Structure formats: C-alpha cells, structure tokens
PQR file of N, CA, C, O and H, with PARSE charges and radii, in Angstrom:
ATOM      1  N   UNK A   1      47.205 -27.164 -19.418 -0.4000 1.5000
ATOM      2  CA  UNK A   1      46.133 -25.896 -19.718 -0.0000 2.0000
ATOM      3  C   UNK A   1      44.629 -26.412 -19.781  0.5500 1.7000
ATOM      4  O   UNK A   1      43.703 -25.614 -19.637 -0.5500 1.4000
ATOM      5  N   UNK A   2      44.419 -27.719 -19.993 -0.4000 1.5000
ATOM      6  CA  UNK A   2      43.016 -28.553 -20.138 -0.0000 2.0000
ATOM      7  C   UNK A   2      42.874 -28.310 -18.668  0.5500 1.7000
ATOM      8  O   UNK A   2      41.727 -27.985 -18.360 -0.5500 1.4000
ATOM      9  H   UNK A   2      45.172 -28.367 -20.109  0.4000 1.0000
ATOM     10  N   UNK A   3      43.480 -28.358 -17.961 -0.4000 1.5000
ATOM     11  CA  UNK A   3      42.958 -28.730 -16.171 -0.0000 2.0000
ATOM     12  C   UNK A   3      42.849 -27.175 -16.021  0.5500 1.7000
ATOM     13  O   UNK A   3      41.927 -26.916 -15.248 -0.5500 1.4000
ATOM     14  H   UNK A   3      44.411 -28.622 -18.212  0.4000 1.0000
ATOM     15  N   UNK A   4      43.269 -26.415 -16.340 -0.4000 1.5000
ATOM     16  CA  UNK A   4      42.895 -24.820 -16.018 -0.0000 2.0000
ATOM     17  C   UNK A   4      41.608 -23.618 -16.984  0.5500 1.7000
ATOM     18  O   UNK A   4      41.298 -22.451 -16.743 -0.5500 1.4000
ATOM     19  H   UNK A   4      44.018 -26.625 -16.969  0.4000 1.0000
ATOM     20  N   UNK A   5      41.237 -24.384 -17.865 -0.4000 1.5000
ATOM     21  CA  UNK A   5      40.338 -24.290 -18.794 -0.0000 2.0000
ATOM     22  C   UNK A   5      39.333 -25.057 -17.789  0.5500 1.7000
ATOM     23  O   UNK A   5      38.790 -24.209 -17.081 -0.5500 1.4000
ATOM     24  H   UNK A   5      41.490 -25.332 -18.061  0.4000 1.0000
ATOM     25  N   UNK A   6      38.870 -26.422 -17.462 -0.4000 1.5000
ATOM     26  CA  UNK A   6      38.613 -26.999 -16.490 -0.0000 2.0000
ATOM     27  C   UNK A   6      37.425 -26.293 -15.334  0.5500 1.7000
ATOM     28  O   UNK A   6      36.201 -26.275 -15.204 -0.5500 1.4000
ATOM     29  H   UNK A   6      39.311 -27.111 -18.037  0.4000 1.0000
ATOM     30  N   UNK A   7      38.592 -25.769 -14.650 -0.4000 1.5000
ATOM     31  CA  UNK A   7      38.273 -24.732 -13.283 -0.0000 2.0000
ATOM     32  C   UNK A   7      37.645 -23.919 -13.584  0.5500 1.7000
ATOM     33  O   UNK A   7      36.670 -23.565 -12.921 -0.5500 1.4000
ATOM     34  H   UNK A   7      39.587 -25.783 -14.756  0.4000 1.0000
ATOM     35  N   UNK A   8      38.072 -23.272 -14.874 -0.4000 1.5000
ATOM     36  CA  UNK A   8      37.375 -22.000 -15.091 -0.0000 2.0000
ATOM     37  C   UNK A   8      35.710 -22.048 -15.592  0.5500 1.7000
ATOM     38  O   UNK A   8      34.795 -21.226 -15.564 -0.5500 1.4000
ATOM     39  H   UNK A   8      38.864 -23.560 -15.413  0.4000 1.0000
ATOM     40  N   UNK A   9      35.846 -23.460 -16.057 -0.4000 1.5000
ATOM     41  CA  UNK A   9      34.722 -23.643 -16.772 -0.0000 2.0000
ATOM     42  C   UNK A   9      33.826 -23.954 -15.596  0.5500 1.7000
ATOM     43  O   UNK A   9      32.618 -23.715 -15.587 -0.5500 1.4000
ATOM     44  H   UNK A   9      36.590 -24.128 -16.079  0.4000 1.0000
ATOM     45  N   UNK A  10      34.539 -24.533 -14.551 -0.4000 1.5000
ATOM     46  CA  UNK A  10      33.277 -24.761 -13.637 -0.0000 2.0000
ATOM     47  C   UNK A  10      33.127 -23.764 -12.305  0.5500 1.7000
ATOM     48  O   UNK A  10      32.372 -24.128 -11.404 -0.5500 1.4000
ATOM     49  H   UNK A  10      35.520 -24.727 -14.558  0.4000 1.0000
ATOM     50  N   UNK A  11      33.734 -22.711 -12.208 -0.4000 1.5000
ATOM     51  CA  UNK A  11      33.274 -21.583 -11.798 -0.0000 2.0000
ATOM     52  C   UNK A  11      32.813 -20.530 -12.559  0.5500 1.7000
ATOM     53  O   UNK A  11      32.649 -19.440 -12.011 -0.5500 1.4000
ATOM     54  H   UNK A  11      34.347 -22.415 -12.941  0.4000 1.0000
ATOM     55  N   UNK A  12      32.549 -20.692 -13.880 -0.4000 1.5000
ATOM     56  CA  UNK A  12      32.162 -20.012 -14.722 -0.0000 2.0000
ATOM     57  C   UNK A  12      33.028 -18.892 -15.119  0.5500 1.7000
ATOM     58  O   UNK A  12      32.386 -18.025 -15.712 -0.5500 1.4000
ATOM     59  H   UNK A  12      32.682 -21.578 -14.326  0.4000 1.0000
ATOM     60  N   UNK A  13      33.893 -18.711 -15.024 -0.4000 1.5000
ATOM     61  CA  UNK A  13      35.075 -18.165 -15.758 -0.0000 2.0000
ATOM     62  C   UNK A  13      35.279 -17.000 -14.829  0.5500 1.7000
ATOM     63  O   UNK A  13      35.402 -15.835 -15.205 -0.5500 1.4000
ATOM     64  H   UNK A  13      34.414 -19.415 -14.541  0.4000 1.0000
ATOM     65  N   UNK A  14      35.309 -17.483 -13.383 -0.4000 1.5000
ATOM     66  CA  UNK A  14      34.999 -16.278 -12.436 -0.0000 2.0000
ATOM     67  C   UNK A  14      37.122 -16.243 -11.883  0.5500 1.7000
ATOM     68  O   UNK A  14      37.661 -17.198 -11.323 -0.5500 1.4000
ATOM     69  H   UNK A  14      35.209 -18.430 -13.078  0.4000 1.0000
ATOM     70  N   UNK A  15      37.697 -15.217 -12.175 -0.4000 1.5000
ATOM     71  CA  UNK A  15      39.066 -15.553 -12.199 -0.0000 2.0000
ATOM     72  C   UNK A  15      39.509 -15.046 -10.399  0.5500 1.7000
ATOM     73  O   UNK A  15      40.395 -15.599  -9.746 -0.5500 1.4000
ATOM     74  H   UNK A  15      37.260 -14.442 -12.630  0.4000 1.0000
ATOM     75  N   UNK A  16      38.847 -14.172 -10.019 -0.4000 1.5000
ATOM     76  CA  UNK A  16      38.901 -14.093  -8.454 -0.0000 2.0000
ATOM     77  C   UNK A  16      38.464 -15.327  -7.695  0.5500 1.7000
ATOM     78  O   UNK A  16      39.004 -15.458  -6.596 -0.5500 1.4000
ATOM     79  H   UNK A  16      38.127 -13.723 -10.550  0.4000 1.0000
ATOM     80  N   UNK A  17      37.519 -16.342  -8.088 -0.4000 1.5000
ATOM     81  CA  UNK A  17      37.552 -17.681  -7.292 -0.0000 2.0000
ATOM     82  C   UNK A  17      38.739 -19.001  -7.622  0.5500 1.7000
ATOM     83  O   UNK A  17      39.253 -19.895  -6.949 -0.5500 1.4000
ATOM     84  H   UNK A  17      37.081 -16.235  -8.981  0.4000 1.0000
ATOM     85  N   UNK A  18      38.799 -18.640  -8.718 -0.4000 1.5000
ATOM     86  CA  UNK A  18      40.006 -19.655  -9.272 -0.0000 2.0000
ATOM     87  C   UNK A  18      41.265 -19.084  -8.593  0.5500 1.7000
ATOM     88  O   UNK A  18      42.169 -19.802  -8.166 -0.5500 1.4000
ATOM     89  H   UNK A  18      38.381 -17.914  -9.264  0.4000 1.0000
ATOM     90  N   UNK A  19      41.257 -17.745  -8.524 -0.4000 1.5000
ATOM     91  CA  UNK A  19      42.824 -17.515  -7.981 -0.0000 2.0000
ATOM     92  C   UNK A  19      42.389 -17.812  -6.543  0.5500 1.7000
ATOM     93  O   UNK A  19      43.099 -18.540  -5.850 -0.5500 1.4000
ATOM     94  H   UNK A  19      40.522 -17.162  -8.871  0.4000 1.0000
ATOM     95  N   UNK A  20      41.235 -17.274  -6.050 -0.4000 1.5000
ATOM     96  CA  UNK A  20      41.331 -17.728  -4.231 -0.0000 2.0000
ATOM     97  C   UNK A  20      41.538 -19.140  -4.083  0.5500 1.7000
ATOM     98  O   UNK A  20      42.331 -19.534  -3.227 -0.5500 1.4000
ATOM     99  H   UNK A  20      40.658 -16.682  -6.613  0.4000 1.0000
ATOM    100  N   UNK A  21      40.730 -20.194  -5.040 -0.4000 1.5000
ATOM    101  CA  UNK A  21      40.940 -21.909  -4.493 -0.0000 2.0000
ATOM    102  C   UNK A  21      42.529 -22.376  -5.086  0.5500 1.7000
ATOM    103  O   UNK A  21      43.159 -23.396  -4.803 -0.5500 1.4000
ATOM    104  H   UNK A  21      40.086 -19.874  -5.735  0.4000 1.0000
ATOM    105  N   UNK A  22      42.797 -21.597  -5.718 -0.4000 1.5000
ATOM    106  CA  UNK A  22      44.298 -22.152  -5.948 -0.0000 2.0000
ATOM    107  C   UNK A  22      45.063 -21.942  -4.907  0.5500 1.7000
ATOM    108  O   UNK A  22      45.811 -22.743  -4.345 -0.5500 1.4000
ATOM    109  H   UNK A  22      42.286 -20.769  -5.948  0.4000 1.0000
ATOM    110  N   UNK A  23      44.788 -20.481  -4.588 -0.4000 1.5000
ATOM    111  CA  UNK A  23      45.855 -19.782  -3.367 -0.0000 2.0000
ATOM    112  C   UNK A  23      46.085 -20.934  -1.945  0.5500 1.7000
ATOM    113  O   UNK A  23      47.061 -21.509  -1.463 -0.5500 1.4000
ATOM    114  H   UNK A  23      44.181 -19.830  -5.045  0.4000 1.0000
ATOM    115  N   UNK A  24      44.192 -20.859  -1.540 -0.4000 1.5000
ATOM    116  CA  UNK A  24      44.095 -22.201  -0.750 -0.0000 2.0000
ATOM    117  C   UNK A  24      45.106 -23.403  -0.678  0.5500 1.7000
ATOM    118  O   UNK A  24      45.723 -23.920   0.253 -0.5500 1.4000
ATOM    119  H   UNK A  24      43.399 -20.392  -1.932  0.4000 1.0000
ATOM    120  N   UNK A  25      45.007 -23.712  -2.431 -0.4000 1.5000
ATOM    121  CA  UNK A  25      45.404 -24.939  -2.088 -0.0000 2.0000
ATOM    122  C   UNK A  25      47.142 -25.152  -2.207  0.5500 1.7000
ATOM    123  O   UNK A  25      47.802 -26.157  -1.945 -0.5500 1.4000
ATOM    124  H   UNK A  25      44.505 -23.291  -3.187  0.4000 1.0000
ATOM    125  N   UNK A  26      47.510 -24.059  -2.611 -0.4000 1.5000
ATOM    126  CA  UNK A  26      49.068 -23.665  -2.391 -0.0000 2.0000
ATOM    127  C   UNK A  26      49.728 -23.763  -0.882  0.5500 1.7000
ATOM    128  O   UNK A  26      50.706 -24.458  -0.605 -0.5500 1.4000
ATOM    129  H   UNK A  26      46.974 -23.242  -2.824  0.4000 1.0000
ATOM    130  N   UNK A  27      49.084 -23.028  -0.076 -0.4000 1.5000
ATOM    131  CA  UNK A  27      48.984 -23.037   1.203 -0.0000 2.0000
ATOM    132  C   UNK A  27      48.714 -24.446   2.001  0.5500 1.7000
ATOM    133  O   UNK A  27      49.540 -24.846   2.821 -0.5500 1.4000
ATOM    134  H   UNK A  27      48.290 -22.464  -0.301  0.4000 1.0000
ATOM    135  N   UNK A  28      47.707 -25.058   1.763 -0.4000 1.5000
ATOM    136  CA  UNK A  28      47.186 -26.362   2.076 -0.0000 2.0000
ATOM    137  C   UNK A  28      48.212 -27.299   2.114  0.5500 1.7000
ATOM    138  O   UNK A  28      48.431 -28.034   3.077 -0.5500 1.4000
ATOM    139  H   UNK A  28      47.036 -24.733   1.097  0.4000 1.0000
ATOM    140  N   UNK A  29      48.845 -27.281   1.071 -0.4000 1.5000
ATOM    141  CA  UNK A  29      49.782 -28.281   0.199 -0.0000 2.0000
ATOM    142  C   UNK A  29      51.033 -27.864  -0.450  0.5500 1.7000
ATOM    143  O   UNK A  29      51.270 -28.166  -1.620 -0.5500 1.4000
ATOM    144  H   UNK A  29      48.667 -26.685   0.288  0.4000 1.0000
ATOM    145  N   UNK A  30      52.013 -27.030   0.433 -0.4000 1.5000
ATOM    146  CA  UNK A  30      52.915 -26.224   0.003 -0.0000 2.0000
ATOM    147  C   UNK A  30      53.935 -27.370  -0.948  0.5500 1.7000
ATOM    148  O   UNK A  30      54.570 -26.940  -1.911 -0.5500 1.4000
ATOM    149  H   UNK A  30      51.820 -26.784   1.383  0.4000 1.0000
ATOM    150  N   UNK A  31      53.986 -28.558  -0.626 -0.4000 1.5000
ATOM    151  CA  UNK A  31      54.880 -29.599  -0.921 -0.0000 2.0000
ATOM    152  C   UNK A  31      54.817 -29.964  -2.417  0.5500 1.7000
ATOM    153  O   UNK A  31      55.785 -30.246  -3.123 -0.5500 1.4000
ATOM    154  H   UNK A  31      53.471 -28.907   0.156  0.4000 1.0000
ATOM    155  N   UNK A  32      53.479 -29.911  -2.799 -0.4000 1.5000
ATOM    156  CA  UNK A  32      52.548 -30.262  -3.910 -0.0000 2.0000
ATOM    157  C   UNK A  32      52.758 -29.840  -4.833  0.5500 1.7000
ATOM    158  O   UNK A  32      52.875 -28.619  -4.727 -0.5500 1.4000
ATOM    159  H   UNK A  32      52.693 -29.682  -2.225  0.4000 1.0000
ATOM    160  N   UNK A  33      52.975 -30.420  -6.437 -0.4000 1.5000
ATOM    161  CA  UNK A  33      53.502 -29.520  -7.609 -0.0000 2.0000
ATOM    162  C   UNK A  33      52.136 -28.929  -7.819  0.5500 1.7000
ATOM    163  O   UNK A  33      51.000 -29.242  -7.463 -0.5500 1.4000
ATOM    164  H   UNK A  33      52.879 -31.411  -6.524  0.4000 1.0000
ATOM    165  N   UNK A  34      52.646 -27.997  -8.502 -0.4000 1.5000
ATOM    166  CA  UNK A  34      51.486 -27.174  -9.275 -0.0000 2.0000
ATOM    167  C   UNK A  34      50.345 -28.017 -10.202  0.5500 1.7000
ATOM    168  O   UNK A  34      49.312 -27.418 -10.500 -0.5500 1.4000
ATOM    169  H   UNK A  34      53.569 -27.743  -8.791  0.4000 1.0000
ATOM    170  N   UNK A  35      50.487 -29.017 -10.527 -0.4000 1.5000
ATOM    171  CA  UNK A  35      49.614 -29.577 -11.406 -0.0000 2.0000
ATOM    172  C   UNK A  35      48.633 -30.369 -10.638  0.5500 1.7000
ATOM    173  O   UNK A  35      47.438 -30.574 -10.850 -0.5500 1.4000
ATOM    174  H   UNK A  35      51.327 -29.503 -10.285  0.4000 1.0000
ATOM    175  N   UNK A  36      49.354 -30.731  -9.775 -0.4000 1.5000
ATOM    176  CA  UNK A  36      48.615 -31.833  -8.669 -0.0000 2.0000
ATOM    177  C   UNK A  36      47.568 -30.738  -7.716  0.5500 1.7000
ATOM    178  O   UNK A  36      46.423 -31.015  -7.360 -0.5500 1.4000
ATOM    179  H   UNK A  36      50.324 -30.564  -9.603  0.4000 1.0000
ATOM    180  N   UNK A  37      48.136 -29.745  -7.493 -0.4000 1.5000
ATOM    181  CA  UNK A  37      46.975 -28.138  -6.636 -0.0000 2.0000
ATOM    182  C   UNK A  37      45.887 -28.441  -7.587  0.5500 1.7000
ATOM    183  O   UNK A  37      45.157 -29.333  -7.157 -0.5500 1.4000
ATOM    184  H   UNK A  37      49.067 -29.520  -7.782  0.4000 1.0000
ATOM    185  N   UNK A  38      45.509 -27.927  -8.876 -0.4000 1.5000
ATOM    186  CA  UNK A  38      45.080 -27.260  -9.996 -0.0000 2.0000
ATOM    187  C   UNK A  38      43.637 -29.179 -10.001  0.5500 1.7000
ATOM    188  O   UNK A  38      42.421 -29.359 -10.056 -0.5500 1.4000
ATOM    189  H   UNK A  38      46.103 -27.202  -9.225  0.4000 1.0000
ATOM    190  N   UNK A  39      44.551 -29.816  -9.932 -0.4000 1.5000
ATOM    191  CA  UNK A  39      43.483 -31.512 -10.246 -0.0000 2.0000
ATOM    192  C   UNK A  39      42.873 -31.304  -8.726  0.5500 1.7000
ATOM    193  O   UNK A  39      41.674 -31.034  -8.672 -0.5500 1.4000
ATOM    194  H   UNK A  39      45.539 -29.670  -9.887  0.4000 1.0000
ATOM    195  N   UNK A  40      43.611 -31.410  -7.477 -0.4000 1.5000
ATOM    196  CA  UNK A  40      43.189 -31.180  -6.198 -0.0000 2.0000
ATOM    197  C   UNK A  40      41.974 -30.652  -6.387  0.5500 1.7000
ATOM    198  O   UNK A  40      40.953 -31.340  -6.421 -0.5500 1.4000
ATOM    199  H   UNK A  40      44.585 -31.630  -7.521  0.4000 1.0000
ATOM    200  N   UNK A  41      42.006 -28.982  -6.569 -0.4000 1.5000
ATOM    201  CA  UNK A  41      40.995 -27.973  -6.431 -0.0000 2.0000
ATOM    202  C   UNK A  41      39.830 -28.722  -7.072  0.5500 1.7000
ATOM    203  O   UNK A  41      38.775 -28.882  -6.459 -0.5500 1.4000
ATOM    204  H   UNK A  41      42.835 -28.424  -6.542  0.4000 1.0000
ATOM    205  N   UNK A  42      40.014 -29.151  -8.228 -0.4000 1.5000
ATOM    206  CA  UNK A  42      38.810 -29.422  -9.523 -0.0000 2.0000
ATOM    207  C   UNK A  42      38.035 -30.438  -8.971  0.5500 1.7000
ATOM    208  O   UNK A  42      36.813 -30.323  -8.884 -0.5500 1.4000
ATOM    209  H   UNK A  42      40.872 -29.021  -8.726  0.4000 1.0000
ATOM    210  N   UNK A  43      39.006 -32.025  -8.360 -0.4000 1.5000
ATOM    211  CA  UNK A  43      38.231 -32.740  -7.924 -0.0000 2.0000
ATOM    212  C   UNK A  43      37.313 -32.321  -6.338  0.5500 1.7000
ATOM    213  O   UNK A  43      36.149 -32.634  -6.088 -0.5500 1.4000
ATOM    214  H   UNK A  43      39.999 -32.119  -8.431  0.4000 1.0000
ATOM    215  N   UNK A  44      38.111 -31.667  -5.594 -0.4000 1.5000
ATOM    216  CA  UNK A  44      37.191 -30.893  -4.460 -0.0000 2.0000
ATOM    217  C   UNK A  44      36.017 -30.587  -4.905  0.5500 1.7000
ATOM    218  O   UNK A  44      35.015 -31.132  -4.442 -0.5500 1.4000
ATOM    219  H   UNK A  44      39.057 -31.413  -5.798  0.4000 1.0000
ATOM    220  N   UNK A  45      35.959 -29.696  -5.841 -0.4000 1.5000
ATOM    221  CA  UNK A  45      34.699 -28.838  -6.432 -0.0000 2.0000
ATOM    222  C   UNK A  45      33.841 -29.770  -7.201  0.5500 1.7000
ATOM    223  O   UNK A  45      32.752 -29.296  -7.522 -0.5500 1.4000
ATOM    224  H   UNK A  45      36.773 -29.253  -6.217  0.4000 1.0000
ATOM    225  N   UNK A  46      34.002 -30.579  -7.445 -0.4000 1.5000
ATOM    226  CA  UNK A  46      33.350 -31.555  -7.998 -0.0000 2.0000
ATOM    227  C   UNK A  46      32.749 -32.504  -7.290  0.5500 1.7000
ATOM    228  O   UNK A  46      31.678 -32.916  -7.735 -0.5500 1.4000
ATOM    229  H   UNK A  46      34.887 -30.965  -7.184  0.4000 1.0000
ATOM    230  N   UNK A  47      33.321 -33.140  -5.907 -0.4000 1.5000
ATOM    231  CA  UNK A  47      32.945 -33.696  -5.084 -0.0000 2.0000
ATOM    232  C   UNK A  47      31.605 -33.184  -4.123  0.5500 1.7000
ATOM    233  O   UNK A  47      30.583 -33.701  -3.671 -0.5500 1.4000
ATOM    234  H   UNK A  47      34.191 -32.805  -5.545  0.4000 1.0000
ATOM    235  N   UNK A  48      32.298 -31.786  -4.105 -0.4000 1.5000
ATOM    236  CA  UNK A  48      31.498 -30.842  -2.965 -0.0000 2.0000
ATOM    237  C   UNK A  48      30.443 -30.747  -4.163  0.5500 1.7000
ATOM    238  O   UNK A  48      29.473 -31.387  -3.758 -0.5500 1.4000
ATOM    239  H   UNK A  48      33.128 -31.366  -4.472  0.4000 1.0000
ATOM    240  N   UNK A  49      30.215 -30.350  -5.200 -0.4000 1.5000
ATOM    241  CA  UNK A  49      29.017 -30.240  -5.794 -0.0000 2.0000
ATOM    242  C   UNK A  49      28.249 -31.380  -6.531  0.5500 1.7000
ATOM    243  O   UNK A  49      27.588 -31.210  -7.555 -0.5500 1.4000
ATOM    244  H   UNK A  49      31.003 -29.830  -5.529  0.4000 1.0000
ATOM    245  N   UNK A  50      28.420 -32.555  -5.885 -0.4000 1.5000
ATOM    246  CA  UNK A  50      28.031 -34.115  -6.134 -0.0000 2.0000
ATOM    247  C   UNK A  50      27.855 -34.755  -7.407  0.5500 1.7000
ATOM    248  O   UNK A  50      26.981 -35.572  -7.700 -0.5500 1.4000
ATOM    249  H   UNK A  50      28.957 -32.694  -5.053  0.4000 1.0000
ATOM    250  N   UNK A  51      29.220 -34.082  -8.490 -0.4000 1.5000
ATOM    251  CA  UNK A  51      29.130 -34.368  -9.706 -0.0000 2.0000
ATOM    252  C   UNK A  51      29.672 -35.903  -9.697  0.5500 1.7000
ATOM    253  O   UNK A  51      29.493 -36.696 -10.621 -0.5500 1.4000
ATOM    254  H   UNK A  51      29.929 -33.418  -8.252  0.4000 1.0000
ATOM    255  N   UNK A  52      30.307 -36.156  -8.594 -0.4000 1.5000
ATOM    256  CA  UNK A  52      31.207 -37.616  -8.402 -0.0000 2.0000
ATOM    257  C   UNK A  52      30.441 -38.091  -7.613  0.5500 1.7000
ATOM    258  O   UNK A  52      30.655 -39.207  -7.140 -0.5500 1.4000
ATOM    259  H   UNK A  52      30.453 -35.512  -7.843  0.4000 1.0000
TER
END
C-alpha cells in the first residue's frame, strides 16, 4: 500500500496515469510480481524526472 501511495503522490493523484503506467509495466514484465512492477514504475518515473 505504501508503494501505491508513493506512485499516486508522484503523479499528483492522477488515477488514469497510474493505471496506464501499471498496465504498461504488466505488459512489459508479465512474469514479475505486482509489487515489483509498482516499484519499477516508481523508480523509472523518478529516474526520468531526475530525482535520483
């Protein structure tokens, strides 16, 4: 749940954006667990925004 809250925070609560990012993650990494996908989406978003 903490991971989900973090992603929602990063996209300023935009549910459609979260759904799109997670859907893309599921399609790209179908064999990975759900938690891993959420963490990967967050890491990629932070990387792309220059947070890390």
